[in-house]
CHARMM internal coordinates of N, CA and C (Angstrom, degrees):
IC EDIT
DIST 1 N 1 CA 1.4653
DIST 1 CA 1 C 1.5033
ANGL 1 N 1 CA 1 C 108.63
DIST 1 C 2 N 1.3342
ANGL 1 CA 1 C 2 N 116.82
DIHE 1 N 1 CA 1 C 2 N 128.18
DIST 2 N 2 CA 1.4617
ANGL 1 C 2 N 2 CA 119.54
DIHE 1 CA 1 C 2 N 2 CA -178.30
DIST 2 CA 2 C 1.5524
ANGL 2 N 2 CA 2 C 106.53
DIHE 1 C 2 N 2 CA 2 C -112.22
DIST 2 C 3 N 1.3198
ANGL 2 CA 2 C 3 N 115.96
DIHE 2 N 2 CA 2 C 3 N 142.57
DIST 3 N 3 CA 1.4495
ANGL 2 C 3 N 3 CA 122.42
DIHE 2 CA 2 C 3 N 3 CA -178.78
DIST 3 CA 3 C 1.5170
ANGL 3 N 3 CA 3 C 106.20
DIHE 2 C 3 N 3 CA 3 C -104.75
DIST 3 C 4 N 1.3666
ANGL 3 CA 3 C 4 N 115.76
DIHE 3 N 3 CA 3 C 4 N 138.63
DIST 4 N 4 CA 1.4523
ANGL 3 C 4 N 4 CA 118.85
DIHE 3 CA 3 C 4 N 4 CA 175.71
DIST 4 CA 4 C 1.5211
ANGL 4 N 4 CA 4 C 110.47
DIHE 3 C 4 N 4 CA 4 C -68.84
DIST 4 C 5 N 1.3002
ANGL 4 CA 4 C 5 N 118.62
DIHE 4 N 4 CA 4 C 5 N 143.89
DIST 5 N 5 CA 1.4662
ANGL 4 C 5 N 5 CA 121.38
DIHE 4 CA 4 C 5 N 5 CA -178.96
DIST 5 CA 5 C 1.5574
ANGL 5 N 5 CA 5 C 107.88
DIHE 4 C 5 N 5 CA 5 C -67.82
DIST 5 C 6 N 1.3528
ANGL 5 CA 5 C 6 N 112.40
DIHE 5 N 5 CA 5 C 6 N 146.95
DIST 6 N 6 CA 1.4843
ANGL 5 C 6 N 6 CA 117.62
DIHE 5 CA 5 C 6 N 6 CA 178.22
DIST 6 CA 6 C 1.5510
ANGL 6 N 6 CA 6 C 109.36
DIHE 5 C 6 N 6 CA 6 C -68.57
DIST 6 C 7 N 1.2991
ANGL 6 CA 6 C 7 N 116.85
DIHE 6 N 6 CA 6 C 7 N 126.70
DIST 7 N 7 CA 1.4492
ANGL 6 C 7 N 7 CA 122.39
DIHE 6 CA 6 C 7 N 7 CA -178.61
DIST 7 CA 7 C 1.5403
ANGL 7 N 7 CA 7 C 107.02
DIHE 6 C 7 N 7 CA 7 C -124.91
DIST 7 C 8 N 1.3186
ANGL 7 CA 7 C 8 N 116.05
DIHE 7 N 7 CA 7 C 8 N 149.02
DIST 8 N 8 CA 1.4355
ANGL 7 C 8 N 8 CA 121.36
DIHE 7 CA 7 C 8 N 8 CA 175.09
DIST 8 CA 8 C 1.5587
ANGL 8 N 8 CA 8 C 106.60
DIHE 7 C 8 N 8 CA 8 C -67.63
DIST 8 C 9 N 1.3311
ANGL 8 CA 8 C 9 N 114.72
DIHE 8 N 8 CA 8 C 9 N 145.04
DIST 9 N 9 CA 1.4513
ANGL 8 C 9 N 9 CA 116.25
DIHE 8 CA 8 C 9 N 9 CA 179.07
DIST 9 CA 9 C 1.5106
ANGL 9 N 9 CA 9 C 111.22
DIHE 8 C 9 N 9 CA 9 C -66.70
DIST 9 C 10 N 1.3155
ANGL 9 CA 9 C 10 N 114.22
DIHE 9 N 9 CA 9 C 10 N 146.55
DIST 10 N 10 CA 1.4508
ANGL 9 C 10 N 10 CA 119.83
DIHE 9 CA 9 C 10 N 10 CA -176.66
DIST 10 CA 10 C 1.5375
ANGL 10 N 10 CA 10 C 106.83
DIHE 9 C 10 N 10 CA 10 C -67.89
DIST 10 C 11 N 1.3212
ANGL 10 CA 10 C 11 N 116.03
DIHE 10 N 10 CA 10 C 11 N 134.25
DIST 11 N 11 CA 1.4628
ANGL 10 C 11 N 11 CA 118.30
DIHE 10 CA 10 C 11 N 11 CA 176.23
DIST 11 CA 11 C 1.5368
ANGL 11 N 11 CA 11 C 108.14
DIHE 10 C 11 N 11 CA 11 C -152.06
DIST 11 C 12 N 1.2937
ANGL 11 CA 11 C 12 N 115.19
DIHE 11 N 11 CA 11 C 12 N 153.82
DIST 12 N 12 CA 1.4699
ANGL 11 C 12 N 12 CA 121.29
DIHE 11 CA 11 C 12 N 12 CA -177.80
DIST 12 CA 12 C 1.5097
ANGL 12 N 12 CA 12 C 106.89
DIHE 11 C 12 N 12 CA 12 C -84.62
DIST 12 C 13 N 1.2755
ANGL 12 CA 12 C 13 N 112.29
DIHE 12 N 12 CA 12 C 13 N 140.51
DIST 13 N 13 CA 1.5293
ANGL 12 C 13 N 13 CA 119.01
DIHE 12 CA 12 C 13 N 13 CA 175.80
DIST 13 CA 13 C 1.5015
ANGL 13 N 13 CA 13 C 106.86
DIHE 12 C 13 N 13 CA 13 C -119.39
DIST 13 C 14 N 1.3334
ANGL 13 CA 13 C 14 N 116.95
DIHE 13 N 13 CA 13 C 14 N 125.07
DIST 14 N 14 CA 1.4332
ANGL 13 C 14 N 14 CA 117.65
DIHE 13 CA 13 C 14 N 14 CA 176.83
DIST 14 CA 14 C 1.5427
ANGL 14 N 14 CA 14 C 111.90
DIHE 13 C 14 N 14 CA 14 C -76.56
DIST 14 C 15 N 1.3022
ANGL 14 CA 14 C 15 N 114.73
DIHE 14 N 14 CA 14 C 15 N 155.24
DIST 15 N 15 CA 1.4300
ANGL 14 C 15 N 15 CA 119.22
DIHE 14 CA 14 C 15 N 15 CA -179.56
DIST 15 CA 15 C 1.5232
ANGL 15 N 15 CA 15 C 113.67
DIHE 14 C 15 N 15 CA 15 C -59.94
DIST 15 C 16 N 1.3366
ANGL 15 CA 15 C 16 N 114.33
DIHE 15 N 15 CA 15 C 16 N -37.61
DIST 16 N 16 CA 1.4301
ANGL 15 C 16 N 16 CA 121.65
DIHE 15 CA 15 C 16 N 16 CA 177.69
DIST 16 CA 16 C 1.5439
ANGL 16 N 16 CA 16 C 111.25
DIHE 15 C 16 N 16 CA 16 C -59.88
DIST 16 C 17 N 1.3245
ANGL 16 CA 16 C 17 N 113.56
DIHE 16 N 16 CA 16 C 17 N -45.54
DIST 17 N 17 CA 1.5208
ANGL 16 C 17 N 17 CA 116.71
DIHE 16 CA 16 C 17 N 17 CA 176.78
DIST 17 CA 17 C 1.4789
ANGL 17 N 17 CA 17 C 112.90
DIHE 16 C 17 N 17 CA 17 C -62.69
DIST 17 C 18 N 1.3299
ANGL 17 CA 17 C 18 N 118.88
DIHE 17 N 17 CA 17 C 18 N -40.15
DIST 18 N 18 CA 1.4255
ANGL 17 C 18 N 18 CA 122.36
DIHE 17 CA 17 C 18 N 18 CA 176.53
DIST 18 CA 18 C 1.5311
ANGL 18 N 18 CA 18 C 112.83
DIHE 17 C 18 N 18 CA 18 C -61.25
DIST 18 C 19 N 1.3527
ANGL 18 CA 18 C 19 N 117.68
DIHE 18 N 18 CA 18 C 19 N -45.52
DIST 19 N 19 CA 1.4444
ANGL 18 C 19 N 19 CA 120.93
DIHE 18 CA 18 C 19 N 19 CA 179.61
DIST 19 CA 19 C 1.5368
ANGL 19 N 19 CA 19 C 109.52
DIHE 18 C 19 N 19 CA 19 C -65.57
DIST 19 C 20 N 1.2980
ANGL 19 CA 19 C 20 N 118.97
DIHE 19 N 19 CA 19 C 20 N -39.46
DIST 20 N 20 CA 1.4388
ANGL 19 C 20 N 20 CA 123.39
DIHE 19 CA 19 C 20 N 20 CA 177.51
DIST 20 CA 20 C 1.5772
ANGL 20 N 20 CA 20 C 112.08
DIHE 19 C 20 N 20 CA 20 C -57.86
DIST 20 C 21 N 1.3096
ANGL 20 CA 20 C 21 N 116.37
DIHE 20 N 20 CA 20 C 21 N -43.14
DIST 21 N 21 CA 1.4514
ANGL 20 C 21 N 21 CA 119.75
DIHE 20 CA 20 C 21 N 21 CA 179.78
DIST 21 CA 21 C 1.5026
ANGL 21 N 21 CA 21 C 109.18
DIHE 20 C 21 N 21 CA 21 C -69.71
DIST 21 C 22 N 1.2964
ANGL 21 CA 21 C 22 N 120.34
DIHE 21 N 21 CA 21 C 22 N -42.65
DIST 22 N 22 CA 1.4691
ANGL 21 C 22 N 22 CA 124.64
DIHE 21 CA 21 C 22 N 22 CA 177.97
DIST 22 CA 22 C 1.4145
ANGL 22 N 22 CA 22 C 112.02
DIHE 21 C 22 N 22 CA 22 C -60.00
DIST 22 C 23 N 1.3409
ANGL 22 CA 22 C 23 N 119.30
DIHE 22 N 22 CA 22 C 23 N -45.70
DIST 23 N 23 CA 1.4920
ANGL 22 C 23 N 23 CA 121.25
DIHE 22 CA 22 C 23 N 23 CA -176.42
DIST 23 CA 23 C 1.5054
ANGL 23 N 23 CA 23 C 109.78
DIHE 22 C 23 N 23 CA 23 C -72.88
DIST 23 C 24 N 1.3734
ANGL 23 CA 23 C 24 N 120.34
DIHE 23 N 23 CA 23 C 24 N -32.71
DIST 24 N 24 CA 1.4650
ANGL 23 C 24 N 24 CA 121.67
DIHE 23 CA 23 C 24 N 24 CA 177.77
DIST 24 CA 24 C 1.4735
ANGL 24 N 24 CA 24 C 113.71
DIHE 23 C 24 N 24 CA 24 C -62.43
DIST 24 C 25 N 1.3481
ANGL 24 CA 24 C 25 N 116.64
DIHE 24 N 24 CA 24 C 25 N -40.03
DIST 25 N 25 CA 1.4458
ANGL 24 C 25 N 25 CA 119.59
DIHE 24 CA 24 C 25 N 25 CA -175.42
DIST 25 CA 25 C 1.5565
ANGL 25 N 25 CA 25 C 111.23
DIHE 24 C 25 N 25 CA 25 C -97.01
DIST 25 C 26 N 1.3129
ANGL 25 CA 25 C 26 N 117.35
DIHE 25 N 25 CA 25 C 26 N -31.66
DIST 26 N 26 CA 1.4433
ANGL 25 C 26 N 26 CA 122.43
DIHE 25 CA 25 C 26 N 26 CA -177.79
DIST 26 CA 26 C 1.5386
ANGL 26 N 26 CA 26 C 110.13
DIHE 25 C 26 N 26 CA 26 C 96.18
DIST 26 C 27 N 1.3176
ANGL 26 CA 26 C 27 N 115.05
DIHE 26 N 26 CA 26 C 27 N 151.15
DIST 27 N 27 CA 1.4704
ANGL 26 C 27 N 27 CA 122.33
DIHE 26 CA 26 C 27 N 27 CA -177.83
DIST 27 CA 27 C 1.4607
ANGL 27 N 27 CA 27 C 107.07
DIHE 26 C 27 N 27 CA 27 C -137.89
DIST 27 C 28 N 1.3672
ANGL 27 CA 27 C 28 N 114.83
DIHE 27 N 27 CA 27 C 28 N 135.44
DIST 28 N 28 CA 1.4821
ANGL 27 C 28 N 28 CA 121.19
DIHE 27 CA 27 C 28 N 28 CA 169.93
DIST 28 CA 28 C 1.4779
ANGL 28 N 28 CA 28 C 110.23
DIHE 27 C 28 N 28 CA 28 C -108.41
DIST 28 C 29 N 1.3046
ANGL 28 CA 28 C 29 N 117.43
DIHE 28 N 28 CA 28 C 29 N 128.39
DIST 29 N 29 CA 1.4799
ANGL 28 C 29 N 29 CA 122.86
DIHE 28 CA 28 C 29 N 29 CA -179.46
DIST 29 CA 29 C 1.5441
ANGL 29 N 29 CA 29 C 105.58
DIHE 28 C 29 N 29 CA 29 C -115.56
DIST 29 C 30 N 1.3036
ANGL 29 CA 29 C 30 N 115.73
DIHE 29 N 29 CA 29 C 30 N 129.18
DIST 30 N 30 CA 1.4353
ANGL 29 C 30 N 30 CA 119.07
DIHE 29 CA 29 C 30 N 30 CA 177.35
DIST 30 CA 30 C 1.5755
ANGL 30 N 30 CA 30 C 108.55
DIHE 29 C 30 N 30 CA 30 C -128.50
DIST 30 C 31 N 1.3339
ANGL 30 CA 30 C 31 N 115.17
DIHE 30 N 30 CA 30 C 31 N 151.84
DIST 31 N 31 CA 1.4343
ANGL 30 C 31 N 31 CA 117.91
DIHE 30 CA 30 C 31 N 31 CA 174.50
DIST 31 CA 31 C 1.5039
ANGL 31 N 31 CA 31 C 110.62
DIHE 30 C 31 N 31 CA 31 C -164.95
DIST 31 C 32 N 1.3221
ANGL 31 CA 31 C 32 N 118.14
DIHE 31 N 31 CA 31 C 32 N 163.17
DIST 32 N 32 CA 1.3966
ANGL 31 C 32 N 32 CA 123.29
DIHE 31 CA 31 C 32 N 32 CA 178.11
DIST 32 CA 32 C 1.6023
ANGL 32 N 32 CA 32 C 109.24
DIHE 31 C 32 N 32 CA 32 C -137.38
DIST 32 C 33 N 1.2853
ANGL 32 CA 32 C 33 N 113.53
DIHE 32 N 32 CA 32 C 33 N 139.02
DIST 33 N 33 CA 1.4621
ANGL 32 C 33 N 33 CA 121.71
DIHE 32 CA 32 C 33 N 33 CA 178.00
DIST 33 CA 33 C 1.5266
ANGL 33 N 33 CA 33 C 108.77
DIHE 32 C 33 N 33 CA 33 C -130.22
DIST 33 C 34 N 1.3531
ANGL 33 CA 33 C 34 N 115.18
DIHE 33 N 33 CA 33 C 34 N 129.05
DIST 34 N 34 CA 1.4698
ANGL 33 C 34 N 34 CA 121.78
DIHE 33 CA 33 C 34 N 34 CA -176.16
DIST 34 CA 34 C 1.5575
ANGL 34 N 34 CA 34 C 103.64
DIHE 33 C 34 N 34 CA 34 C -129.76
DIST 34 C 35 N 1.3498
ANGL 34 CA 34 C 35 N 117.06
DIHE 34 N 34 CA 34 C 35 N 123.86
DIST 35 N 35 CA 1.4245
ANGL 34 C 35 N 35 CA 123.81
DIHE 34 CA 34 C 35 N 35 CA 172.25
DIST 35 CA 35 C 1.4976
ANGL 35 N 35 CA 35 C 109.99
DIHE 34 C 35 N 35 CA 35 C -107.75
DIST 35 C 36 N 1.3685
ANGL 35 CA 35 C 36 N 114.11
DIHE 35 N 35 CA 35 C 36 N 119.75
DIST 36 N 36 CA 1.4748
ANGL 35 C 36 N 36 CA 117.99
DIHE 35 CA 35 C 36 N 36 CA -175.80
DIST 36 CA 36 C 1.5248
ANGL 36 N 36 CA 36 C 108.37
DIHE 35 C 36 N 36 CA 36 C -129.77
DIST 36 C 37 N 1.3038
ANGL 36 CA 36 C 37 N 116.65
DIHE 36 N 36 CA 36 C 37 N 160.09
DIST 37 N 37 CA 1.4105
ANGL 36 C 37 N 37 CA 126.34
DIHE 36 CA 36 C 37 N 37 CA 178.27
DIST 37 CA 37 C 1.5084
ANGL 37 N 37 CA 37 C 109.38
DIHE 36 C 37 N 37 CA 37 C -139.14
DIST 37 C 38 N 1.3012
ANGL 37 CA 37 C 38 N 118.55
DIHE 37 N 37 CA 37 C 38 N 123.97
DIST 38 N 38 CA 1.4221
ANGL 37 C 38 N 38 CA 125.05
DIHE 37 CA 37 C 38 N 38 CA -178.14
DIST 38 CA 38 C 1.5455
ANGL 38 N 38 CA 38 C 109.77
DIHE 37 C 38 N 38 CA 38 C 56.31
DIST 38 C 39 N 1.3190
ANGL 38 CA 38 C 39 N 117.95
DIHE 38 N 38 CA 38 C 39 N 43.48
DIST 39 N 39 CA 1.4467
ANGL 38 C 39 N 39 CA 124.36
DIHE 38 CA 38 C 39 N 39 CA -179.08
DIST 39 CA 39 C 1.5287
ANGL 39 N 39 CA 39 C 115.64
DIHE 38 C 39 N 39 CA 39 C 60.39
DIST 39 C 40 N 1.3626
ANGL 39 CA 39 C 40 N 114.22
DIHE 39 N 39 CA 39 C 40 N 23.50
DIST 40 N 40 CA 1.4743
ANGL 39 C 40 N 40 CA 120.13
DIHE 39 CA 39 C 40 N 40 CA 174.40
DIST 40 CA 40 C 1.4900
ANGL 40 N 40 CA 40 C 107.38
DIHE 39 C 40 N 40 CA 40 C -116.28
DIST 40 C 41 N 1.3816
ANGL 40 CA 40 C 41 N 117.65
DIHE 40 N 40 CA 40 C 41 N 118.58
DIST 41 N 41 CA 1.4246
ANGL 40 C 41 N 41 CA 121.76
DIHE 40 CA 40 C 41 N 41 CA -179.59
DIST 41 CA 41 C 1.5673
ANGL 41 N 41 CA 41 C 110.28
DIHE 40 C 41 N 41 CA 41 C -69.17
DIST 41 C 42 N 1.3441
ANGL 41 CA 41 C 42 N 113.32
DIHE 41 N 41 CA 41 C 42 N 121.89
DIST 42 N 42 CA 1.4543
ANGL 41 C 42 N 42 CA 117.41
DIHE 41 CA 41 C 42 N 42 CA 179.11
DIST 42 CA 42 C 1.5157
ANGL 42 N 42 CA 42 C 112.97
DIHE 41 C 42 N 42 CA 42 C -99.94
DIST 42 C 43 N 1.3871
ANGL 42 CA 42 C 43 N 117.23
DIHE 42 N 42 CA 42 C 43 N -38.29
DIST 43 N 43 CA 1.4096
ANGL 42 C 43 N 43 CA 120.46
DIHE 42 CA 42 C 43 N 43 CA 174.77
DIST 43 CA 43 C 1.4649
ANGL 43 N 43 CA 43 C 111.92
DIHE 42 C 43 N 43 CA 43 C -137.23
DIST 43 C 44 N 1.3114
ANGL 43 CA 43 C 44 N 116.34
DIHE 43 N 43 CA 43 C 44 N 137.38
DIST 44 N 44 CA 1.4100
ANGL 43 C 44 N 44 CA 122.76
DIHE 43 CA 43 C 44 N 44 CA 179.37
DIST 44 CA 44 C 1.4840
ANGL 44 N 44 CA 44 C 108.62
DIHE 43 C 44 N 44 CA 44 C -130.11
DIST 44 C 45 N 1.3389
ANGL 44 CA 44 C 45 N 119.94
DIHE 44 N 44 CA 44 C 45 N 121.49
DIST 45 N 45 CA 1.4908
ANGL 44 C 45 N 45 CA 124.22
DIHE 44 CA 44 C 45 N 45 CA -177.76
DIST 45 CA 45 C 1.5096
ANGL 45 N 45 CA 45 C 107.97
DIHE 44 C 45 N 45 CA 45 C -122.17
DIST 45 C 46 N 1.2534
ANGL 45 CA 45 C 46 N 117.64
DIHE 45 N 45 CA 45 C 46 N 127.10
DIST 46 N 46 CA 1.4678
ANGL 45 C 46 N 46 CA 123.87
DIHE 45 CA 45 C 46 N 46 CA 175.76
DIST 46 CA 46 C 1.5421
ANGL 46 N 46 CA 46 C 107.71
DIHE 45 C 46 N 46 CA 46 C -110.80
DIST 46 C 47 N 1.3310
ANGL 46 CA 46 C 47 N 115.91
DIHE 46 N 46 CA 46 C 47 N 125.76
DIST 47 N 47 CA 1.4537
ANGL 46 C 47 N 47 CA 120.34
DIHE 46 CA 46 C 47 N 47 CA -174.67
DIST 47 CA 47 C 1.5604
ANGL 47 N 47 CA 47 C 111.88
DIHE 46 C 47 N 47 CA 47 C -118.42
DIST 47 C 48 N 1.3315
ANGL 47 CA 47 C 48 N 115.83
DIHE 47 N 47 CA 47 C 48 N 132.65
DIST 48 N 48 CA 1.4591
ANGL 47 C 48 N 48 CA 119.93
DIHE 47 CA 47 C 48 N 48 CA 172.91
DIST 48 CA 48 C 1.4747
ANGL 48 N 48 CA 48 C 108.38
DIHE 47 C 48 N 48 CA 48 C -140.13
DIST 48 C 49 N 1.3508
ANGL 48 CA 48 C 49 N 116.64
DIHE 48 N 48 CA 48 C 49 N 132.65
DIST 49 N 49 CA 1.4428
ANGL 48 C 49 N 49 CA 123.72
DIHE 48 CA 48 C 49 N 49 CA -177.10
DIST 49 CA 49 C 1.5306
ANGL 49 N 49 CA 49 C 109.70
DIHE 48 C 49 N 49 CA 49 C -134.66
DIST 49 C 50 N 1.3351
ANGL 49 CA 49 C 50 N 118.45
DIHE 49 N 49 CA 49 C 50 N 132.68
DIST 50 N 50 CA 1.4326
ANGL 49 C 50 N 50 CA 122.58
DIHE 49 CA 49 C 50 N 50 CA 171.89
DIST 50 CA 50 C 1.4796
ANGL 50 N 50 CA 50 C 107.89
DIHE 49 C 50 N 50 CA 50 C -107.14
DIST 50 C 51 N 1.3914
ANGL 50 CA 50 C 51 N 118.94
DIHE 50 N 50 CA 50 C 51 N 122.49
DIST 51 N 51 CA 1.4145
ANGL 50 C 51 N 51 CA 122.31
DIHE 50 CA 50 C 51 N 51 CA 179.52
DIST 51 CA 51 C 1.5513
ANGL 51 N 51 CA 51 C 105.07
DIHE 50 C 51 N 51 CA 51 C -115.03
DIST 51 C 52 N 1.3403
ANGL 51 CA 51 C 52 N 113.94
DIHE 51 N 51 CA 51 C 52 N 121.76
DIST 52 N 52 CA 1.4701
ANGL 51 C 52 N 52 CA 118.54
DIHE 51 CA 51 C 52 N 52 CA 179.30
DIST 52 CA 52 C 1.5571
ANGL 52 N 52 CA 52 C 110.02
DIHE 51 C 52 N 52 CA 52 C -161.87
DIST 52 C 53 N 1.2803
ANGL 52 CA 52 C 53 N 115.94
DIHE 52 N 52 CA 52 C 53 N 161.36
DIST 53 N 53 CA 1.4652
ANGL 52 C 53 N 53 CA 116.87
DIHE 52 CA 52 C 53 N 53 CA 173.66
DIST 53 CA 53 C 1.4721
ANGL 53 N 53 CA 53 C 111.81
DIHE 52 C 53 N 53 CA 53 C -75.14
DIST 53 C 54 N 1.3177
ANGL 53 CA 53 C 54 N 119.11
DIHE 53 N 53 CA 53 C 54 N 158.12
DIST 54 N 54 CA 1.4629
ANGL 53 C 54 N 54 CA 121.60
DIHE 53 CA 53 C 54 N 54 CA 178.41
DIST 54 CA 54 C 1.5432
ANGL 54 N 54 CA 54 C 110.97
DIHE 53 C 54 N 54 CA 54 C -64.81
DIST 54 C 55 N 1.2473
ANGL 54 CA 54 C 55 N 116.17
DIHE 54 N 54 CA 54 C 55 N -37.62
DIST 55 N 55 CA 1.5004
ANGL 54 C 55 N 55 CA 119.53
DIHE 54 CA 54 C 55 N 55 CA -178.73
DIST 55 CA 55 C 1.5444
ANGL 55 N 55 CA 55 C 110.10
DIHE 54 C 55 N 55 CA 55 C -65.77
DIST 55 C 56 N 1.3439
ANGL 55 CA 55 C 56 N 119.51
DIHE 55 N 55 CA 55 C 56 N -36.80
DIST 56 N 56 CA 1.4669
ANGL 55 C 56 N 56 CA 120.69
DIHE 55 CA 55 C 56 N 56 CA 174.60
DIST 56 CA 56 C 1.4689
ANGL 56 N 56 CA 56 C 112.64
DIHE 55 C 56 N 56 CA 56 C -62.27
DIST 56 C 57 N 1.3249
ANGL 56 CA 56 C 57 N 116.34
DIHE 56 N 56 CA 56 C 57 N -41.71
DIST 57 N 57 CA 1.4871
ANGL 56 C 57 N 57 CA 120.21
DIHE 56 CA 56 C 57 N 57 CA -178.04
DIST 57 CA 57 C 1.5051
ANGL 57 N 57 CA 57 C 113.63
DIHE 56 C 57 N 57 CA 57 C -70.36
DIST 57 C 58 N 1.3749
ANGL 57 CA 57 C 58 N 117.31
DIHE 57 N 57 CA 57 C 58 N -32.07
DIST 58 N 58 CA 1.4604
ANGL 57 C 58 N 58 CA 122.03
DIHE 57 CA 57 C 58 N 58 CA -178.70
DIST 58 CA 58 C 1.5197
ANGL 58 N 58 CA 58 C 112.81
DIHE 57 C 58 N 58 CA 58 C -78.96
DIST 58 C 59 N 1.2728
ANGL 58 CA 58 C 59 N 117.86
DIHE 58 N 58 CA 58 C 59 N -28.25
DIST 59 N 59 CA 1.4895
ANGL 58 C 59 N 59 CA 121.60
DIHE 58 CA 58 C 59 N 59 CA -177.43
DIST 59 CA 59 C 1.5423
ANGL 59 N 59 CA 59 C 110.04
DIHE 58 C 59 N 59 CA 59 C -60.01
DIST 59 C 60 N 1.3469
ANGL 59 CA 59 C 60 N 119.59
DIHE 59 N 59 CA 59 C 60 N 139.22
DIST 60 N 60 CA 1.4978
ANGL 59 C 60 N 60 CA 122.19
DIHE 59 CA 59 C 60 N 60 CA -178.63
DIST 60 CA 60 C 1.5509
ANGL 60 N 60 CA 60 C 108.89
DIHE 59 C 60 N 60 CA 60 C -73.41
END
COOR INIT
IC SEED 1 N 1 CA 1 C
IC BUILD
């Protein structure tokens, strides 16, 4: 006999609630883009962004 794993009940989350949670805790987004031609890297861009509310950043 196998038991189904416990899952959180399905519920809808509004976009505003999601943004509120992200800004309250802060989010770091990173990424890299490389453009190459004939296996020679021509352009390499490294991206890092911190998204947070001002209040979250100011708190000690």
